[in-house]
C-alpha positions in Angstrom: -146.6 -126.1 -91.9 -148.5 -122.9 -91.6 -152.3 -122.5 -91.8 -152.4 -119.1 -93.4 -152.9 -117.3 -90.2 -151.2 -114.0 -89.7 -150.1 -112.7 -86.3 -150.6 -109.0 -85.7 -149.2 -107.0 -82.8 -150.9 -104.0 -81.2 -149.3 -100.9 -82.7 -146.8 -99.3 -80.4 -148.0 -95.8 -81.2 -151.5 -96.9 -80.0 -150.3 -97.9 -76.6 -151.4 -94.6 -75.0 -150.2 -95.3 -71.5 -146.8 -96.3 -72.7 -146.5 -93.2 -75.0 -147.5 -90.8 -72.2 -145.1 -92.5 -69.6 -142.1 -92.4 -72.0 -143.0 -88.8 -72.9 -143.3 -87.8 -69.2 -140.0 -89.3 -68.2 -138.1 -88.4 -71.4 -139.3 -84.8 -71.1 -137.7 -84.6 -67.6 -134.3 -85.9 -68.8 -131.5 -83.9 -70.7 -128.5 -84.8 -72.8 -127.1 -88.2 -72.3 -129.7 -89.3 -69.8 -132.4 -88.5 -72.3 -130.6 -90.4 -75.0 -129.9 -93.4 -72.7 -133.5 -93.6 -71.5 -134.8 -93.4 -75.2 -132.4 -96.1 -76.2 -133.4 -98.4 -73.3 -137.2 -98.0 -74.0 -136.9 -98.5 -77.8 -134.5 -101.3 -77.3 -136.8 -103.2 -75.0 -139.9 -102.6 -77.3 -137.7 -103.8 -80.4 -136.6 -106.9 -78.5 -140.1 -107.9 -77.5 -141.4 -107.5 -81.1 -138.3 -109.5 -82.5 -139.0 -112.2 -79.9 -142.6 -112.4 -81.4 -141.2 -112.9 -84.8 -142.1 -109.5 -86.3 -140.0 -108.7 -89.3 -137.2 -106.1 -88.9 -138.8 -103.7 -91.4 -142.1 -103.7 -89.3 -140.1 -103.1 -86.1 -138.6 -100.0 -87.6 -142.0 -98.8 -88.7 -143.4 -99.5 -85.4 -140.6 -97.7 -83.5 -140.9 -94.7 -85.9 -144.6 -94.4 -85.4 -144.0 -94.6 -81.6 -141.4 -91.9 -81.8 -143.9 -89.7 -83.6 -146.5 -90.4 -80.9 -144.1 -89.5 -78.2 -143.1 -86.3 -79.9 -146.9 -85.4 -80.4 -147.4 -86.1 -76.6 -144.4 -84.0 -75.5 -145.8 -81.1 -77.6 -149.4 -81.6 -76.4 -148.3 -81.7 -72.7 -146.1 -78.7 -73.0 -148.9 -76.8 -74.6 -151.2 -77.7 -71.8 -148.7 -76.5 -69.1 -147.9 -73.4 -71.0 -144.3 -74.5 -71.3 -142.2 -73.4 -74.4 
């Protein structure tokens, strides 16, 4: 029986430390190494959310938002260092 409570998880895209770390490591990798690292990280996050009972549609939304946050961090960090 449920009591009407709804469980909310902290948005992946707002986990600034995780976003920065993944962007930092991912930005140093190329090709298959980058792809493998990305799949490992997102797979672990998806599995954690699934274990918490988060619906699949929400997991996909969370991972997409995380991807956008990492992308923005890569752009930001490259512009700060002057890299193209």
